N, C-alpha and C positions, 0 to 999 in steps of 0.2 A: 603124501609128501608133507602136508601141513602138520600132521601129528608127529612126524619125525623131527621137524624143525622145532616144534614145541618141546619135545623131549630133550633135544640138545640145549635149548634155552634154559629149561628148568634144571637140567644137570649142571650147566654152567653156574646158574644162580646158587645151587646147593654147594658147589665147590667154593665159590666166593664167600658164601655165608660161613662155611667151615673156617676159612682163613681169617675172616672178620672176628668170629667168636674166639678162635685160638689167640688172636692178637689181644683181645680184651682180657682173656684169662691170663695170658702171659704178663700183661701189664699189671694186673692186680697182684699176681704172685711176686713180681719184681718189687712192687710197693711193700708188700708184706715181709718179704725176706731180705731185701737189700736197702731200700731207701729209708724206710721208717727206722730200722735198727741203726743205720748210719747216722741219721739225724739225732737219735737218742744218744748214741755214743759221742757225737760231736758236742752236744749240749752238756753231757757229763764232764767231758774233758775241759770245756770252757769254765764250768762251775768249779772244778778242781783247781784250775789255774788261777781263777779269781780268789779262791780261798787261800791258796798258797801265797799269792801276792799280798793279800790283806795280812796274813801272818808275818810275812817278811817286813811289811810296813810297820806293823806293831812292834816287832823286834827291833827294827832300826830306831823307832821313836823311843823305846825304853833305853836303848844304848845311848842315844843322844841325851836323854834326861840324866843318865848316870854320870856323864862326863861334863 
């Protein structure tokens, strides 16, 4: 009876370990494939918007100087 209970216990621990390891691997893959590229794309977009805003400001300033 004791060995049967130990086998059930260790089988349960193995199942829990599998889901724990799967969760960690899934989190790492989400970081690699979704979160990091999303942050990079967001920063590129912000940089482009900032450059466009600076260009617009320079153009407005030149127009004001002409008039």
